[in-house]
C-alpha positions in Angstrom: -108.1 -48.3 84.6 -110.9 -50.3 86.1 -113.4 -49.0 88.7 -115.9 -50.5 91.2 -118.4 -48.6 93.3 -120.7 -50.2 95.9 -122.9 -49.5 98.8 -122.2 -51.9 101.6 -124.0 -53.0 104.8 -122.2 -54.1 107.9 -119.6 -53.0 110.4 -117.1 -50.4 108.9 -114.1 -51.8 110.8 -114.9 -55.4 109.9 -115.3 -54.5 106.2 -112.1 -52.6 106.1 -110.2 -55.4 107.8 -111.7 -58.0 105.4 -110.6 -55.9 102.5 -107.0 -55.4 103.8 -106.5 -59.1 104.7 -108.2 -60.4 101.6 -106.1 -58.3 99.2 -102.8 -59.0 101.0 -103.5 -62.7 101.4 -104.9 -63.0 97.9 -101.6 -62.5 96.1 -98.0 -63.4 96.9 -96.8 -60.0 95.7 -99.6 -57.8 97.1 -98.7 -55.2 99.6 -100.4 -52.3 101.4 -98.4 -49.3 100.2 -100.1 -46.6 102.3 -103.2 -45.7 104.2 -105.1 -42.7 105.5 -108.1 -42.4 107.9 -110.3 -39.4 108.6 -113.1 -38.9 111.1 -115.5 -35.9 111.1 -118.4 -36.1 113.6 -120.0 -39.4 113.0 -118.7 -39.8 109.4 -115.4 -41.5 108.6 -113.3 -42.3 105.6 -110.5 -44.8 105.1 -108.2 -44.9 102.0 -106.0 -47.8 101.2 -103.5 -48.2 98.4 -102.4 -51.7 97.4 -99.9 -52.8 94.8 -99.0 -56.1 93.3 -97.1 -57.7 90.5 -99.1 -58.7 87.4 -97.4 -61.7 85.7 -99.9 -61.4 82.8 -98.8 -57.8 82.1 -95.3 -58.1 83.4 -95.7 -55.0 85.4 -97.0 -53.7 88.8 -100.6 -52.5 89.3 -102.1 -50.5 92.1 -105.6 -50.6 93.7 -106.9 -47.6 95.6 -109.8 -48.4 97.9 -111.9 -45.6 99.6 -114.4 -46.7 102.2 -116.7 -43.9 103.5 -119.3 -44.2 106.2 -121.9 -41.4 106.2 -123.5 -40.1 109.4 -126.5 -42.2 108.6 -124.4 -45.4 108.7 -124.4 -46.0 104.9 -121.0 -47.3 103.8 -119.8 -46.4 100.3 -116.9 -48.1 98.6 -114.9 -46.8 95.6 -112.1 -48.9 94.2 -109.9 -47.9 91.2 -107.0 -49.7 89.7 -104.1 -48.2 87.7 -100.7 -49.0 86.2 -101.6 -52.1 84.2 -100.4 -50.9 80.8 -97.1 -51.1 79.0 -97.8 -48.6 76.2 -96.4 -45.1 76.1 -99.3 -43.1 74.6 -102.4 -45.3 75.1 -103.5 -48.2 77.3 -103.1 -51.7 76.2 -102.9 -54.9 78.2 -105.1 -53.9 81.2 -105.8 -57.5 82.2 -103.8 -57.1 85.5 -105.9 -54.1 86.6 -109.2 -56.0 86.1 -107.8 -59.1 87.8 -106.9 -57.0 90.8 -110.4 -55.5 91.0 -111.8 -59.0 90.6 -109.9 -60.0 93.7 -111.6 -57.3 95.7 -114.9 -58.4 94.3 -114.3 -61.9 95.6 -113.3 -60.5 99.0 -116.5 -58.5 99.3 
């Protein structure tokens, strides 16, 4: 599992669109598996779950992205990858997870 957390500046909708388009266009096998959006007062939260095939690991990896805008306009991002291991009892070969997270870093 790999994780990234950031505080971002800018327009929430533009950042979310940049993330969605950048991840999907950044890999032939990437797809948006599901999404969820919440609004409470002037705060909002969007969750996106992406998946792609990792040729290096010969498996599929997922990337969960949570974007949260607080009432004061601060935008928080949390991104967590999973699924990049082939072992049964412990994690080995997590290169695909880190590569997926690196793709998000490039988009941001």
